C-alpha positions, 0 to 999 in steps of 0.5 A: 554402358552397352550399345543398342544392337541397332545403333552398332550396326549404323556406326561406320568408322573409316580405315586408315588403311592399315588395320594394325593401326586401326586396332591400335597395335604396337609397330603397326606399320612394321606389321603392315610391312610384314604382311604385305611381304608375306603375302608376296611370298605365299603368291610366289610359292603358290604360283610355283606350286611348291610343296611346303618341304620344297619351299623350305629346302629353297628359302633354307627354313623348316617345313613348320616355318613355312606353314607358319608363313602360309598362315601368316603367323609372322612373329618370328619373321623380321622384315629383313628375313622376309626381303631375303626369302624374296631374294632367294625366290629369284625376286629383285626388292627395290626400296625407294626412299622419298620425303612425305608430302607436307600435306600428310603428318606421319611418314608411312612405309609402303610395300608394293608388289610389281 
């Protein structure tokens, strides 16, 4: 049964804070982590005004891989590999592990850039 057009517009579903979980995609936390890391890498590359060829040389990958990274096509990039790229760009990466609050059921993974 189709929802009438005017009713669909009035329905608001709050976000969980993870669009991948909201879309019920597998490995939602890992995908969000990959996206946040890729965003940080792309910001660094943009800030340094590196061409894709220069960025590829600095990260030790091919230019087509830089293009995929720039367009957030992240299927070929593990979290570990993205962390390595940040190190290659001169960034320290700090991982903090702590107990989740009792008020929240599932534990989460967060990535924040300074």
